[in-house]
C-alpha positions as CSV (number, residue, x, y, z in Angstrom):
1,M,-12.4,84.2,235.1
2,Q,-11.3,80.6,235.6
3,T,-13.5,78.7,233.3
4,D,-12.9,75.5,234.9
5,I,-14.5,76.5,237.9
6,D,-17.5,74.6,239.5
7,P,-19.9,77.5,239.7
8,R,-21.6,76.1,242.7
9,T,-18.1,76.5,244.6
10,L,-19.0,80.3,244.4
11,I,-22.1,80.6,246.2
12,G,-21.1,81.9,249.5
13,R,-17.9,83.8,248.5
14,K,-17.4,87.2,249.6
15,A,-17.3,89.3,246.3
16,F,-15.1,92.6,246.6
17,D,-15.0,95.9,243.7
18,R,-11.6,96.5,242.2
19,E,-10.4,98.8,245.5
20,G,-10.6,96.3,247.5
21,A,-14.2,97.2,249.4
22,K,-16.5,94.8,250.2
23,I,-19.8,94.2,248.1
24,G,-21.5,91.7,249.5
25,T,-21.6,87.8,249.0
26,V,-22.6,85.6,246.1
27,D,-25.8,84.3,246.3
28,E,-26.6,82.6,243.1
29,V,-24.8,81.8,239.6
30,Y,-26.6,82.3,236.1
31,L,-25.3,80.2,233.4
32,D,-25.3,80.7,229.8
33,D,-28.2,79.7,228.2
34,A,-26.1,78.6,225.0
35,T,-22.8,77.9,226.8
36,G,-24.2,76.4,229.7
37,K,-20.8,78.9,231.5
38,P,-21.3,80.7,234.5
39,E,-22.2,84.5,233.4
40,W,-23.5,86.6,236.0
41,A,-22.9,86.3,239.7
42,A,-25.9,87.5,241.9
43,V,-24.2,89.2,245.0
44,R,-26.6,90.0,248.1
45,T,-25.3,93.5,249.5
46,G,-25.5,94.8,253.0
47,L,-27.6,97.7,251.9
48,F,-31.4,96.6,252.4
49,S,-30.2,92.9,251.2
50,R,-30.6,94.1,247.4
51,D,-29.2,91.6,245.1
52,V,-26.7,92.7,242.5
53,F,-25.7,91.3,239.0
54,V,-22.1,91.4,238.6
55,P,-20.3,89.8,235.1
56,L,-18.2,87.1,235.9
57,E,-16.4,87.9,233.1
58,P,-13.8,89.8,233.9
59,S,-13.9,88.7,236.9
60,E,-11.5,86.6,239.0
61,V,-11.7,84.2,242.3
62,V,-8.5,84.8,244.2
63,G,-8.6,82.7,246.8
64,D,-12.0,82.1,248.6
65,T,-13.0,85.6,247.3
66,L,-14.7,87.1,244.0
67,R,-12.8,90.1,242.8
68,V,-15.3,92.2,240.3
69,P,-13.0,95.1,238.4
70,Y,-15.7,97.7,238.8
71,D,-16.4,100.7,241.0
72,R,-18.4,99.8,244.0
73,S,-20.7,102.7,242.9
74,L,-21.2,101.0,239.4
75,I,-22.0,97.9,241.1
76,K,-24.8,99.0,243.4
77,D,-26.3,101.4,240.4
78,A,-26.7,97.8,238.1
79,P,-30.2,97.2,237.0
80,D,-32.7,95.0,239.7
81,F,-34.0,92.0,238.0
82,G,-34.6,90.3,241.3
83,V,-33.2,86.7,242.1
84,G,-34.5,82.9,241.6
85,R,-35.8,84.0,237.9
86,H,-33.8,83.3,234.6
87,L,-32.3,86.5,233.2
88,S,-34.1,87.4,229.7
89,P,-31.7,88.3,227.2
90,E,-33.1,91.6,227.2
91,Q,-31.9,92.0,230.6
92,E,-28.5,90.4,230.0
93,L,-28.3,92.9,227.4
94,Q,-29.2,95.9,229.8
95,L,-26.7,94.3,231.8
96,Y,-24.0,94.0,229.7
97,H,-24.6,97.8,228.5
98,H,-24.5,99.0,232.1
99,Y,-21.0,97.5,232.9
100,G,-19.9,98.8,229.2
101,L,-19.0,95.2,227.9
102,D,-19.0,94.2,224.4
103,V,-22.2,91.9,223.4
104,T,-20.7,88.6,221.7
105,G,-22.7,86.2,219.6
């Protein structure tokens, strides 16, 4: 993801999976505690208005959309932690494992 993007500009963007299927709309952006860089986006889906967390790395901002390089089914099955609260290190670890990402640092 472009590291120079203002996380506030992500809110309200439509998010799409790797096949181009719409996931939902970016509701919130979560910053890394250590670096302050955008790390996770909470995307509000149309399914019962649930928010799912997607990693911003390796996602990309393309035009006015967020492209998430995962299948919609994997995204929909992400752990549900609710939004509006801080993600604990344990919750972040669960998300990293869910998406098969390396945990660095």
